[in-house]
C-alpha positions in Angstrom: 68.5 87.1 53.3 67.1 89.2 55.3 67.7 87.4 58.5 71.5 86.5 57.7 71.6 90.8 57.7 70.1 90.6 61.1 72.2 87.6 62.5 75.3 90.0 61.2 74.1 93.2 63.0 73.3 91.5 66.1 76.9 90.0 66.1 78.6 93.2 65.3 76.3 95.0 68.1 77.5 92.1 70.4 81.3 92.7 70.0 80.8 96.5 70.2 79.1 96.0 73.6 81.4 93.4 74.7 84.4 95.4 73.7 83.1 98.9 75.2 82.9 96.6 78.4 86.2 95.1 78.8 87.7 98.1 78.0 85.7 100.2 80.9 86.8 97.1 83.0 90.1 97.4 81.9 90.3 101.1 82.6 88.7 100.6 85.9 91.4 98.2 86.8 93.8 100.4 85.7 92.5 103.1 87.9 92.4 101.3 91.2 95.3 99.4 90.7 97.3 102.7 90.0 95.7 105.1 92.4 98.2 106.6 95.1 98.7 104.8 98.4 97.1 106.6 101.2 99.2 108.5 104.0 98.4 105.4 105.8 100.0 102.9 103.8 102.9 105.2 103.2 103.5 105.3 107.3 103.6 101.4 107.0 106.0 101.3 104.5 108.1 103.9 105.9 107.9 102.2 109.5 108.9 99.0 107.8 111.8 100.3 105.8 113.3 101.8 109.1 113.2 98.1 110.8 114.6 96.7 107.4 117.5 99.8 107.7 118.1 98.4 111.3 118.2 94.7 110.2 120.6 95.3 107.5 123.1 97.7 109.8 123.1 94.9 112.1 124.2 92.6 109.5 126.7 94.6 108.1 128.2 95.3 111.5 128.3 91.7 112.8 130.0 90.7 109.2 132.8 93.5 110.0 132.9 92.3 113.5 133.3 88.5 112.4 135.3 89.4 108.8 139.0 89.1 109.4 142.4 89.3 107.4 142.6 85.6 107.5 138.9 85.1 106.0 138.0 88.2 104.2 137.8 85.9 100.7 134.5 84.2 102.4 133.3 87.9 104.5 133.0 89.3 101.0 131.2 86.3 99.2 129.0 86.3 102.5 127.8 89.8 102.3 127.9 89.4 98.5 125.2 86.8 99.4 122.7 89.0 101.8 123.1 91.3 98.8 122.0 89.4 96.1 121.9 90.7 92.8 118.2 89.1 92.3 117.4 91.3 95.4 115.6 94.3 93.9 114.5 95.4 97.6 117.9 95.8 99.3 120.8 97.3 96.9 124.2 98.6 97.6 125.2 101.3 95.0 128.1 103.2 93.8 130.1 104.5 91.2 133.3 103.6 92.9 135.7 100.9 91.3 136.0 98.1 91.6 132.1 97.1 91.1 130.2 94.6 89.5 127.7 96.1 86.9 124.7 95.1 89.0 126.3 97.7 91.7 126.0 100.7 89.6 122.7 103.1 89.8 120.0 101.0 87.9 117.1 103.8 87.7 116.4 107.4 87.7 115.9 106.9 91.8 119.1 105.3 92.4 121.3 107.7 90.4 119.5 110.6 92.1 120.0 108.5 95.4 123.7 108.2 94.9 124.6 111.9 93.4 123.2 113.0 96.8 125.0 110.9 98.6 128.0 111.6 97.1 127.8 115.3 96.8 126.1 116.4 100.3 125.6 113.1 102.0 121.8 113.7 102.0 119.2 110.6 101.9 116.6 110.3 99.3 112.9 109.3 99.7 110.1 108.6 97.8 106.9 106.6 96.7 106.9 105.4 93.0 105.3 102.8 91.1 107.7 99.9 89.9 106.5 97.3 87.4 102.8 98.1 88.4 103.8 98.1 92.2 103.6 101.0 94.4 106.6 101.3 96.5 108.5 103.4 99.4 111.9 104.0 98.7 114.7 105.4 100.6 118.4 105.9 100.4 121.1 105.8 103.0 124.4 107.3 102.3 127.3 105.2 103.3 130.7 106.5 103.9 134.2 104.4 104.6 132.7 104.0 108.3 134.6 101.0 109.6 138.1 99.9 109.2 136.8 96.6 107.9 135.7 98.5 104.7 138.7 98.3 103.3 139.5 94.6 103.8 137.2 93.6 101.0 136.8 97.4 99.1 141.0 97.4 98.9 140.9 100.9 96.9 139.0 102.3 100.2 142.3 102.2 102.1 143.5 105.5 101.5 140.1 107.1 101.9 139.1 108.9 105.2 136.3 107.2 107.0 134.3 109.8 106.4 134.6 109.5 102.7 131.1 109.0 100.9 131.2 105.7 98.5 127.7 105.3 97.3 124.1 104.4 99.1 122.2 101.6 100.5 118.9 101.7 98.7 115.6 100.1 100.3 112.5 99.4 98.3 109.4 98.7 100.3 106.1 97.2 98.4 103.1 98.8 99.1 100.3 96.8 99.4 96.5 98.2 99.1 95.6 96.0 102.7 98.7 97.6 104.9 97.4 100.4 107.1 
């Protein structure tokens, strides 16, 4: 009887030790995993974001150059493929119809970015933890800056080229090894 009681006490003690060890490991992982990125990591992500913006702008300008009245449907489809709804790292957002539901701001950063873009023409940047991943976020206010915009967005035709229409939002994952 005494042997069974000693075994039971030993098992309870072992379960407690293992449980506390796992809790400590889990807490340590969460601390290191969720720790704010360094200034060097953020600067790397900012530079990456600027390159990303320039690449996207070049693609948009090329699309505008190649989209004619004869191929508007193809141009609209092409740009929709570039801004694929599954790609959360680059999005065109706004609140002016006609928009697909996915083109509306989807979180607090995007709502603030869209509001700043529409009311003041101001960009927004930030570093946030999104789905357990640190990311650098940046918005670029958009206007009806090119006559080609109105080829696909027929509701833009009456607007002047300075009319604010939304924002381009970029998200650059910050990896621990970035520097």
